[in-house]
C-alpha positions in Angstrom: 104.3 99.8 69.1 102.3 103.0 68.8 103.6 105.4 66.1 103.2 109.1 66.3 102.7 111.5 63.4 104.6 114.8 63.3 103.1 117.1 66.0 101.5 114.2 67.9 102.0 114.6 71.6 101.2 111.0 72.6 104.1 109.1 74.1 105.6 106.3 72.1 105.2 103.0 73.9 107.9 100.6 72.9 108.2 98.4 75.9 105.6 96.8 78.1 105.9 96.6 81.9 106.9 93.1 83.0 104.2 91.3 84.8 104.8 89.8 88.3 106.1 86.3 88.1 104.2 85.4 91.3 100.5 84.9 91.8 100.1 87.3 94.7 96.4 86.4 95.2 97.4 82.7 95.7 100.2 83.7 98.1 97.7 85.8 100.1 95.2 83.0 100.1 97.8 80.5 101.3 98.7 82.9 104.1 95.1 83.5 105.0 94.3 79.8 105.1 97.4 79.0 107.2 96.4 81.7 109.7 92.9 80.3 110.0 93.5 76.5 110.1 97.1 76.3 111.5 97.5 72.8 110.2 101.0 71.6 109.3 100.1 71.3 105.6 98.7 74.8 105.3 101.6 76.2 107.2 104.1 74.5 105.0 102.3 75.7 101.9 102.5 79.3 103.2 106.2 78.8 104.1 106.9 77.4 100.6 105.8 80.8 99.2 108.7 82.6 100.9 111.5 81.7 98.4 109.2 82.6 95.5 108.5 86.0 97.1 112.2 86.6 97.7 113.0 85.8 94.1 110.2 88.3 93.0 111.8 91.0 95.2 115.2 90.4 93.6 113.6 90.5 90.1 111.9 93.8 91.0 115.2 95.3 92.3 116.9 94.2 89.0 114.2 95.9 86.9 114.4 99.0 89.1 118.2 99.1 88.4 117.5 99.0 84.6 115.0 101.9 84.9 117.4 104.0 87.0 120.2 103.4 84.5 117.9 104.3 81.6 116.8 107.5 83.3 120.4 108.5 84.1 121.4 107.9 80.5 118.5 109.9 79.2 119.2 112.7 81.6 122.9 112.7 80.5 121.8 112.8 76.8 119.4 115.7 77.5 122.1 117.6 79.2 124.5 116.9 76.3 121.8 118.0 73.9 121.4 121.3 75.7 125.1 121.9 75.9 125.5 121.1 72.2 122.7 123.5 71.3 124.3 126.3 73.3 127.6 125.5 71.6 126.0 125.9 68.3 126.4 122.3 67.1 124.6 121.6 63.8 122.7 118.6 65.2 122.4 118.8 69.0 119.5 116.3 69.1 121.9 113.6 67.9 122.7 112.8 71.6 119.0 112.1 72.4 118.4 110.2 69.2 121.4 108.0 69.9 120.4 107.3 73.5 116.8 106.5 72.5 118.0 104.2 69.8 120.3 102.4 72.3 117.4 102.0 74.8 115.1 100.7 72.1 117.3 97.6 71.6 115.6 94.6 73.2 117.0 93.3 76.4 116.1 90.3 78.6 114.0 91.6 81.5 113.3 88.3 83.2 
């Protein structure tokens, strides 16, 4: 984790982007070889990649759902912070701190 000193404008990086679980270069190579040779074996190898690619698409959609939810929660916290500030609350940034703490908790992203 990168830490920032007071006044530092760098973004804090607390999570790393998940890597693809599929070797896309291998899938592309399987497809290319199957197109060129058109033997039963190479065609079956290329076809065998389809379920793996479908699983990766589902995984990507799940990760996108997490990101959208995190964004919506941060936006709601920012709006609550602005409203609290205009209402004169003593600690309006509490809403953002609370949401950032909640998002910092580890979650399974497989």
